[in-house]
N, C-alpha and C positions, 0 to 999 in steps of 0.2 A: 222332861225338862231340857231345854236346849243347852248345849255346851257353850263355853266362852268362845270357841272358834266359830260356832254357828252364829252367835250374836254379832261377832265382829266382821264376819265376811261381807255382809251387805254394805257396811260402811266402807270397808276397804275397797270393794269393787266400785262403789260410787266415787270414791276419791280417785281411783285409777282411771275412770272415765274422764274425770276433769283434767287429769294430768296428761293423758295420752295424746292430746292434741299437740304436745310439745315433743313427742318422742318418735315421730315417723319422718322419713325422708321424702316428703311430698309437699305439694302446694294445694291449698284448699280449692275446692270447686263445688258448684251446686250438685245436689245428690244425683240428678238425672244426666249430668253432663259427663261425657267420657273424658278421661285424662290419662296421662302416663304415670303408672305406679312403678316404683323401684324399691319395694320393701323387702328386706332380707328375712330369712327365717327367724322367728322370735316366739316368745310365749304367746299362746293363742289369745288369752284375755287382753293383753296389751295391744296386739294387732287389731282385733275386732273393735275394741273401744276406741282405738286411735282412728280407724277408718270412719267410724260413726261420728266421732267428734269433729273430724275434718270436714265432713259433709253436712253436719247439723242434723243427723238422723236420731230418732228415738229408738234405742236398743236396750232390751232387757235380757239379762243373762243370769242363770243360776250358777254361782261360782263353783259348785260341786261338779258341774258338767265340764268345765274348761280347766279345772285344776290339773296341772302336770302335763297338759297337752301343748304341742307345738304347732304353730301355724306354718303353712307352706310359704316360701317366698312368693310375693305378689309382684309379678313382673309383666308389664304390658299395658294396653289401653283398656280400661273398664270404666263403667259408671260405678257409683259407690256400692250399689247392691251387688253388682258383678264382682267387685273387689272383695266384698265380704264372702261371697260364695267361693271365690278362688282360695281365700285363706282357709276356708273350712274343708276344702277338698281333701279326702283321705283321712279325715279325723273321726268319721262316724257320726258327725253332727251336721245339721243343716239349718238354713235360714228360713224362718217363718214370718210371713207378713200378716199383721193383724188388720181388722176391719177399720181401725182408726188411722192406718198408714204407718204405724210403728212396726218394729221388728223384734223377734225373739229368737233364741237358739234352742233347738230340741234335738234329741237323738234321731238319727235317720229313720224314717218309716213311721214316726209318731205323728198322728194327725191333729191331736189336740194338746197343746202345750200349756201347762199351768205356769203362769208368770210368777216367779218367786219374789222378784224385786219390784219395787215401784219403778215406773218408767222414769228415766232420767234423760232430759233433753240437753244436749251439748251443742253449743254453737261454735264452730271451728274458727280459728284465727285465720287471717289472710295468708300467713306464711308459717309453715311448720319448720322447726329447727333442724338443720343438718350440721355436720361437722365443720362446714365452711360458711355457714350463714350468719346473719345477724341474730343476736340473742337478746330478748327482753329481760331486764333485771340483772341480778348478780350471779345467777346460777345457770350454768350451761349443763346440758344433759347428754350431749353427744360430742365425740371428738374423733379425729383421725390420728392424733398423736400416739406413737408407739405401734400402730398397726397399718396406717395408710388406708384404712377402710372406715366408712361411716359407722361408728360403733357406739352404743351407749357407754358412758363413762363407767357406770356400775360394772359392766362386763369386761372391762380391760383390766387384767391382773397386774396393774402397775400403779404407782403413785403419780397422780396427775392433778395439776391445778389449772383452771381456766380463768384468765382475767378477761372479762367481757368488756364490750364497748362502754356499757353504763358505768362499770367500775372506773375505767380510764377517765370518763367525763367527770364523775363525782369527785375525784381526788386530784384533778389538775396534774397531768403527767407529761411534762415536756420531754422526758427521757425514759429509757427502759429502767434506769435506776429507780425513778419515781414509780413507775408502773408496777414493779415487783417488790416494793418495800414491805408489803403485808402478806407475802407468800411464804408458806412453810418451806424450810430447807434452803432458802435463798439468802445469801449475804450480799447486800446491795451497797453501792457507793463505798467500796473498800478503800479508796483514796480520796474520799470526799467528792464533792461535785466537780467533775472534770468535763469541760465542754468538748474535749477531744474524743472521749471514749466512754463506754458504759463498763464500769468495773464490777462484774458480777461473779459470784461463785454459787454453784449448786452442789450441795453435799460435799463442799470443800474443793471443787474443781471448776475451772473456767469453762462455761458451757459453749458448745457449738451452737450457732444461730442458723435456723432454717426459716426461709420466707417462701410461702406458697409451695411447700413441699420440696424445695431445693436448698442446698447449703449456700450460705453467703461466703464470700472469699475470706481467707484468713491470712493476714500479713503481720508485720511488726507494729506499724503505726497507722497504716492506711485502711484499716478495717472500716466498713460502712457503719455509720451511727444512725440506726433506723429511726424514722420519725413516727412516734406513736399515733399522731393524728390520723395517719393513713391506714391504721390497723383496725380490722374488725374484731379480732380476738388474739390473745396470746396464750398458748398452751405451754406449761412448764412440765416436762416429762423428766422425772427423777430416776436416776440409775442408768446403767449401760443400755445402749440401744443399737449396737452395731449390726445386729441380725437383720434389721430393716433399713437403717440409715447409712451403714458403712462406717468410715473412720469418724469416731466420736469419742469424747472423754467418758470416763466411768461415772462421773457425777450426774450427767444428764444433759438436756438440750432445751432450747427454746424453739417451738414450732409456731410461727406467726402466720396469720392469714390477713391478706390485704383487704381493704374495703373493695367490694366488687359491684358491678352494675346491677341495679334492681329495676323491675318493671314498674313499680309504683314511684311516681315522680316525687322527689323531695329535695329541699335545698337547705343549707345551713351556712351561716357566716358567724364568726366569733372574733371579737376584738379584745385584746388583753393589754393591760398596763400595770406596772408594779415596780418592785424593788430593782435597784441597779439600772434605773431608766429603761426598764423592759417595756417594749412595745411589740405586739405580735398580731398579725391578721391571719386567720385560718378560714378555709372555705371547703365546702363539700356539696356537690350537686349530682343527682342521678335521676334516671328515668328512661323512657322508651323514645327512640328516634323514629320509629315507624308505628303506624296504627295497629298492625298485627303483632307488635312486640318482638319482631324478628331481630331487630337491632336495639341494644340497650347501651347506655353510656354511663360513665362516672368520671368526675374530675374533682380531685381534692388536692389541697396544698397548704403550705404555710410560708409566710414571710415574716422574719423576725429581725428587728433592729434593736439591739440591746447591748448594754455593757454587762460585765460579769461581776462577781463578788470581789475580784482582784483588780486593783487600780490599773487603769490604762489597757485592759484586755477586753476586746469586744466579744460579743456572743451573737453573731449574725448568721442567719440561715435563709436560704431560698430553696424551697422544695415544691415540686409539683408532681402529681401522680395521675396521669390519664389512664383510663381503661375502657375497653369496648367489648361487649359480648355479642356474638352472632349465634342466634338460635337457629341453626341450620335446619333442624327438624325436631320432632318431639324426642328423638333418641340421640341427637348429636348436637353438641354445644362447643363453642370455641370462644375463650375469653382472652383478649390481649391485655397484658399487664405491663406498665412501664413506670419509670420513676427517674427523676433528676433531682439531685441535692447538691447545693454549694454551701460550704461552711467557711467562715472567716472568724478565727478565734486565736487562742494561745494556750499556754500552760496555766490552767487555773488550779491544778494540783501543784502547789508552788515549790516543792522540794525545799522546804524550810529547814534551817540548821537545827540540830538537837538542842543547842543552847538557845534559850528564849522561847522554846516550845515545851519540850519534855524536861530539860535541865535548866537550872538557873543561869541567867546571863548577866554579865557586868552592867548591862544597860536595861535590864528588865525584859518583860515579855515582848515578843514580836507580834504586831497586829495581824489579824486575819487578812486584812486587805493589802498588806505590803506586797509590792511587786519588786523583787530583787533582781530582775532581769534588765533588759534594755528595750523599752517599749518601741522606740523608733527603728530598731533592728529586728526585733522578734516578730514572727508571724507563723500562722498555721493555716494553710489554704488547702482544702480538700474538695475534690469534685467527684461525685459518684453518680453513675447512671446505669440503668438496667432496662432491658427490653426482653419480653418473653411472652409465653401464653400457657393457658391451661386448657386442655382438650379432653372431652369425654364422648364416648360413643357406645351405645348399647347394641350389641350384635344380635341377641335374642333374649329369651326369658332367663337364660342361665348366665351368659357371658357379657361382660362389659370391659371396655378398654379405656385407659386414661394415660395421657402423656403431658408432662410438665417440662417446659424448656425455658431457659433464660441465658442471656449473655449479659455479663456485668463488667463494668470498668470502674476502677477507683484510683484516682491520681492524687498524690500528696506532695506538697512542697512545704517544708517545715524547717525553721531555724530559730534558735532561742539560746539565751544566756540564763544559766541557773546557778544556784549555790553549789560549790564543789562537793564531790563525793566525800572527801575527807575534809571536814570543815571545822572552823574554830572562830568564835566571835571574840575579838580582842577587847581590851579595856575601853577603846574608843568606839566600839560598836561596829567595827569593820569585819566583813566576812569574805573569804576567798570565793572565787567563782570559776566556772568552766562553761564551755559552749558546745553546741552540736548543730550540725546541718544534716537534714535527712531529705532524700529524694526517693520516693517509692511509688511504683505503679503496679497495679495488679489487674490482669484481665482474666476472666473466667467464663467458660462455657459449661453448662450443666444441663443434663437431660435425664428424665426418669420415665420409663415406660412400664406399665403393669397391666395385666389382665386379671380381672376378678370374676370368679365363678361362684354362684349361689345354687347349691343343689342338695339333694337328700340321698343318703344311702342307708336304707333300713330305718333305724330310729335316730340316726345321726344327721344333723343339719350342718352343712359345711359352708363357710365363706373362705374360698381358696384364693390366694394371691400369688401370682407369678410375675416377677419383675426383673428388669434389667436397667441399670442406670450407668451413666458415664459422666465424668467431669474432667476438664482440662484447664489448667491454670498456668499463667506465665507471670513471674514476678521479677521486677528489677528493683534492687534495693541497694542504697548507698548511705552509710552513716559515717560522717566525719566528726571526729572528736577534737575539740580545740582547747589548748592550754595557753596560759599567759594572759587570761582575761583580768583586767584590773578589778580589785575588790570594791565592795560597796558598803555603805552604812545601812544597818538594819533599822536605824532610828529615822534618819533623814536621807533617803537614797537620792543621789545626784546622777541623773541619766545623761546619755550622750557622751560617754567616755570613749576614748580612742581604742578601737579594736584592731587597728592595723598590725599590731605586733603579735596577734594570736597565731599560734602554730597549729595546723590541722594535720591529722593523719587518719586513714580509713580504718575504723574498727571492723566494719563489715562492708563488703562491696561485691555483690554477686547477682547472677541471673539464675533463676530456678524454674524448671518446668516440671509440673506434676501431672501425671495421668493416672486416673483410677477408673476401674470398671468393676461393677458388682452385680452378681446374679443371686437373687433371693427367692425364697418360697416360704409361704406362711399359710397355715390352716387354722381357722377359728371354728371350733366344733361345739355344737350345742346338743346335749343329751339331757332331756328333761330340764332340771334346774342347774345342771352342770355346764360350765363353759371351759373349754380347753383351748389353749393357744400354743401352737408348735411352730417354730420358725428356725430357719437356717440361712446363712449367706456366705458366699465365697467372694473374696475381693482380690483383685490383682492391681498392684500399685507400682508405678515407676516414678522415681524422683531423680532428676538429673540437675546437678548444680555446678556452675562455673564460678570460681572465686577469683575475681579480678585483683583483689588485694593480696593474692598468693601466687602471683605470676601465672594466672590462668589455670591453676590446678582445678581438677574436676572431682566430683564425688557422685557416684551412681548407686542408687538403692533400688533393688527389685524385691518386692515383698508380696507374699501370698498369705492370706489369713482367712480362717473360717470362724464365724461367730454364731452362737446358738441362743435360743430363747425358748423357755418352757414356762407356761403359766396355767393355773387352774383357778376358777372362781365357782362359787355356789350361790345362785341367786334365790334368796328366800322370798316367800310371799309377803313378808312384813317389811320389805325394803332393805333388809340387811344382806350384804354380800361379803363374806370372808374370801380371801384369796391368798395364793402363794405363788412365787415365781423365782426363776433363775435366769440370769441374763449375762451377756458378755460384751466387752468392748475392746477396741484396739485403736491406736493412733500411731502412724509412722512419724519419725523425726523429720521435720522440715522447717523451713524458715530459718530463724536465728538459731535453731537447735542443731543445724547441720554444720559440720566443718570439713575442711579439705583433707584432714589426716585421719579421720576416724568415722566409721559408720556405726550407728546405734540401731538396735532392734526396736521394733514398734513397742510402745507401752501396751500392756494388756490388762484388762480389768474384768472382774467377775463379781456378781452380787447375788445374795440370797435375800429375799424380801417376803415378809408376811404382813397382811394388812386387813382392814375392815372398812367397808364403805356402807353408808347408810343414807338412803333417801326416803324419809317417812312419807307414806301415802297421804295425800291431802295437803301437803306442804310443798313449797318450792325451796328446798333446802338440801344441802349435801354435807355430810360429816364424814371425815376420813381419818384413819389412823394407820401408821405404817412403822414397822421395825425392820432393820436391815443390817447386813454385814457386807461391807464393800471392800475389795482389795484391788490395788494396782501394782503391777510388777514392771520390771525393766525401767525403773525411774532413774534418770541420770542424776548423780550426786557428785559434787566436787570436794575432794579431800586434798588440802594443800593446793598444789598447782596441777593436780591430775584429776581429770573427769572420767569417772567410770560408771557403767550402767549396772549397778548392783542394788539399787534402791527398791524398797517395797513399802507401800503405804496401806494403812488400815483405817477405815471409817465405819464405826458402828453408831447407830442412832435411832431416835424415835421422833416421829413427826405427827402432830395433831393439827387438823384444820377444820374449820366450820365456815360455811358460806350459806347465807339464807336471806331470801325475801320473806321476812317474818310476817309482815302484813303489807297492805298497800302503802302504809306510812313508813315502816321501819325495815331497813336493810342492814345486815351485819356481816362482818368478816373478821375471823380471828385465827391465830395460829400459835403453836408452840413447837420449838425444835430443840432437840438435844443431840449434840454430835460429839463423839469421842474419836478424835482424829489423831492417829499416832504414826510416827515414822518407825518402821520395823527393821530396816537395814540401812547401813551407812554410818558416817561419822556422827550424825544427829539421832542415832537410834534411841528410841524411847521418848523423844521430844514430840511436841504437838506440831501439826502442820501449820503453816503460816496462814494468817487471816481466816481462821476457822474458830468462831466462838463456840464454847460448849453449850451455851443456852441463848436462845432468842425467843421473845414473845411479842406478839402484836395483836392489836384489836382496833377495828374501825366500825363506826356506826353512823348511819345517816337516817334522820327522821324528818319527814315532810308532812305538814298538816294539809289535809285534803278538804276539810270543812271548818266552819266557824270563823272567828275573827282573824285567825292566822292562816287561813286557807292559802296555799301556794307558797308559804314560807317554809324553809327547811334548814336544819343544822346538821353538820357532820363533825365528828370528833374522833381522833385516833391517838394511840399510844404505841411507841416502839421501844423495846428493851433489847440491848445487845450486851452480852457479857464480855469480859476481858479477852484480848487476843494477843498473839505474837506476830510481828511482821517479818520475822526471820525464823528459819528452821533451827538456828542455834538456841532459840528461846532465851536470849540474853535480856538483861534489864533494859538496855537501850532499844530493844525491839518490842517492848511490852507496853500496852496501853490498857487503861482500866475500862470498866463497863460504863454504859451511859443509857439514859432514858430520855426520850424527847417526845413532844406532843405536837399533833397537827390538828387543824380545825378548818371548817368551811361554813359558809352561810350562803343561801341562795333563795331567790324569790322569783316567782312567775308573775311578771308584770301584767299578763293577760287577765289576772284576777282583779286588777284595778279597773281595767277598761277593755272592752272587747276589741277596740282598735289596736291594742297592744298584744293581741294573741300571738303566741309563738316567741315572745321576747322574754328572756330570762337574764337576770343580773346575779353575779356570784362573786364572793371573795374567798380566796383560799390562802391559808397560811401554813407554812412548813416550819417546824421548830418554833412554835408559838412563843415560848418563854426565852428564846434566844440562848439556849444552853450552850456553853463553850466546852468542847471536848475534842480530843484527838481521835480521828478515825483509824489511823495506824501509824506506826513508826517502824522502819525497817533496819535500824541500827546505824544508818547514815543520815537519813532525812526523816522529818515528821510531816504529817498532813492533817490539817484541821478538818473536822466534820462540818456539815452544812450549817451556816448561820440561819437566822430567821429570814424567810423569804415570803413576801406577801404579793399576791397577784389578784387584781380585780378583772372581771370579764363581763362582757355583754354579748349574749348569744341570741341569734334570731333564726328560727326554723319555720319554714313554710312549705 
């Protein structure tokens, strides 16, 4: 009598054949046509079925023959049959052709192979997923986050979420805050919707943002605000990652990938209109410039003319992102990536007084929409542009080289009047105010070079990464603080008041030059079902600062830091992968954290994490669970008037996440996060970290009818719960806000179902905070910030 394992194996293998077309780093080609393969060492069954699926071959395999066996790396030019034979080389198995044109696998030397499974025909898709490519649906299977190599997500011993292009489109995501709202471990919109910046935290810490493998510049106000329309995918890597990326916070980072040129021609235009007189036009076009597809292009961009939720504050953006790929040869590719963004807005996180928001006011509650500044005087103008490239070259069947390079410039001019730090609403509704003028510009050059080698030593298959990166940044920053601003009514604000008597002095005025060089090594090792990741990196950092507001005083920091990473995973045949890892991080003091009289040591982080990933065969779904213990040392704390570096923070937590294309009709995303974030040293010892909720839970579902009367119509619905938080480390009543639950919804319809002449045309309506729940996103003991009100956007999208 057959065992349960014997009964289930054929079904599992059939499912694996169907899934494998999405798990190889290659492009589809007819079976007899030669093409370039760049497949790493991997389980034999997945490599064989993937090659067959890619080429549309009929391949029958006895699961018992391939169980526990590893395929060699397949590197070079082969037809599909040759690629199969290359993968089998050294395994003791060989490829057999049947009289019907199908193939089977047999032990070497066996002339007559009994076919155990029914033949399964798989038709490959036109493009197979890579860590940087477009992904169909909600579930990505490969990533370079955390490793810088094209690796199955299951095999990376870290907690990672991928937000795909389809997720971004389904939920209407004008900002990263919106894009990450349903992601485990992420606190989004900490200060409500702010058109100036994305206020994000991952595992309690502000993440570093990477775009196309390189860090974005970090300033005080002039940080780039990335346009999600231009992104192919967003990877959220949770936990320390300095062993690969250099100076990063312990909570994690964002690893974003730009839309890149594709050989297949496609075009897309979308027009939006909605709340706050919102009007936006977005476009994307890509294809081949030459018949032989040597040159490919892409051009995407956004033009927005809108007001914001705050009276008299615009939300205007001009963005364009051209890119060009030169396929120099089958083994060499160069993609030029550029972007220009111009923002015209203001302070939409309004720094509202405590009275009238958290506390009772003599004149009642303050409206969400109130602008307590000076609209004719206030402005926030930011210009950001970047120019760079991504280059890759395969030297031979073992070695390949990649280089990413980018120059970035971000200029900001910003002035505004806001409610005073120490504020009080009097009996007539008047509140005191202050003002600020900020000029900041950041220029950055970044380059990352690495060699990757795929080879075998005995029973061990290696993906070895050797890298050297370097970045240089130059920041000029001046922040003038103004006193003597006339007060304003919170009930009936009268603008245009005389500001000639305002007295300004420089809180900060400096020039800072940062130089960082990092040398890193990483080895990803496969032994049967085991996957080991070992990595280490040495960084050299020089930070030189001149303080013009301190008579030209200077501060020089030279730091050297080593970061390590160790991880292990065990890839089970049923799709389960348990893992464990240890990782480290560091961040030098720079920007507003540097002063002329005192140098601080870099903050250092370390994390232990254990988790479980599950991708059931026969489904397009990913379920993950992670528990972790995260510590950060050398945290700067202020006690009275003295700042000392004695702080230590602890974050322990649990994260659960599920993402699934359940059927062709239904797509789901859900998460739960528990964080215990505690200050271990300093005056606030024992208190919770600021803006870290203990519990968060989210769920989103989109259902589209494919047949019947409602064919082409779809509905989406989401819910987001965030528990109470403190906006200050003292954990005072004035810094506390309660929990909230809000709901989102969408509806969309494919107009092509009505008439073939409308093919490619889709109409949609997206609503955030559908029931217009009023809540405070945070209070910091001085000001309070409202959460997002209801926002409705209708869109018309045309693809051809």
